C-alpha positions, 0 to 999 in steps of 0.5 A: 538555442544551441551552438553549432561546431563552427560557432554559429547559433542555431534556433530550436525548431518552432514545431518542437517548441510548440510540441513541448508547450502542448505537452506541458498544458496536458499536465496542468489538469493533473497538477491542479487536481494534485494541488487541490486534493493533496497539497492544500488538504495537507497544509490544512491538516498541518495548520490544524495540528497546531490548533484546537478545534471541535469540528464545529466551533471556531479554530483556536491556535494552541501552539504545540499543545496538541503535539505534546498531548499526542506524543506523551500519550502512552497509547501512541507507541502501542498504535505505532507498534500494531501498525508496523506489525500489520505492515511488516507481516502483511508485506512478508505474506503478500510479496512472495504470494503475489510474485508466485501467482504473477509468475504463474499467470504470466506463463502459458498454462491451461485454464490460466484465464479462468484461474486469473478471474478467480484470483482477482475476485477479492479485489472486486469486493468492498472492504466493508463487505469483506469485513462483515462476511468474515465477522459472520464466518468467524463467529464462535457461536454461529460461524463456519466452525460451528456449522462444519463441526470443526473445533479449530474454527470455532474459537473466539478469533476476534475476541483474543488479541493475538488471534484478532490481529492475525485475522486482520493480517490474513484478510488484508493479504487475501484481499490485496494479493490479487492487485500485486499479482497483476503488477508482477504479471505485467512485469514478468510478461515483459521479460525477454523469452530469450533469457529463459531459452538461453538458460534452458539450453544451459540446463537450468530448471524452473527454480534456477530460472526463477531466482537467476532471471525472474527475480533480478528482472523484476527488482524495480517492480518489487520496490514499487509493489512494496511501496504500495503495500507499505503506504497502504498499510498505514491507511487501513481503517475501514476493515479494522473498524468494521471487523474489530473496532480496534479490539479486543481492548486495543489489540488492533488499534492502528494509527488510522483508527486512533486518528478517527477516534480522536477526531470524530468520536472525541471531537479533538481535531488538533490531536487527530491532525497530529496523527495524520501528519505523523502518518504522512511523515512515516509514509514519506520516509518509508517510501524514500527508504524503499526507493533508496534500498531498491537502487537505481530508478524504475526507469532503468531497462529491465535488462539491467537486472540480468 
């Protein structure tokens, strides 16, 4: 109900109220799905972090015992370091590569459609299949280096800590660059061409137009893409598990793999749940930080970035 300038109260049209109710009803299935598969499991994991459970027997309340056990474990800082190193380095590789490929695909080039198909092939492959393939290709005895007679490729890539982590970072970047390139391609395609035409009339070259127009216009897309990269880096498990199993030693033991080992190999569901809660808190904190650093909201017009 609203108030007219003359003081008379006007009723909201009934049709608009019905429309709002229908829109709200459309959100109910998504809300139920979110609560059932996100909120309730998260609450269950938080409760398990204050208990002891082997996955089969009864759940026994344990207070802060699981938290003290995990936080005092010297393996936790190492897993945190490996996880953050994987996150930062893969982000530093994926972001510029995805942005450049997305800018290329958004332009009108010959054979662009064919190249786009080639770029997106890694995104269509299973992560486990990719890990098995690279494990075979990098085998120091029967891999690609031996077959081609290239000594550089014949070294023990997965048997040395630094090289193994570098291989994991490379494969992660290779697999997910196409996904983020697709995001940037859509964002760059929406930039008004009049901006580029005006810059061209002023004598701006390609590099100048890229840094003066393209980057400011897609800054909200960069925040969104970076958030997906960061959150995804916290949950890498299948690739590391199949490729290195956390080795050599603990060189590639990320938090997600540490959680699996505690929960499903050692049957310590309480400490595993603690690590799961830590992952959620880290992901939430990083997502809020990126949103804060991005400034504004993604709903702002792209023209605001000019």
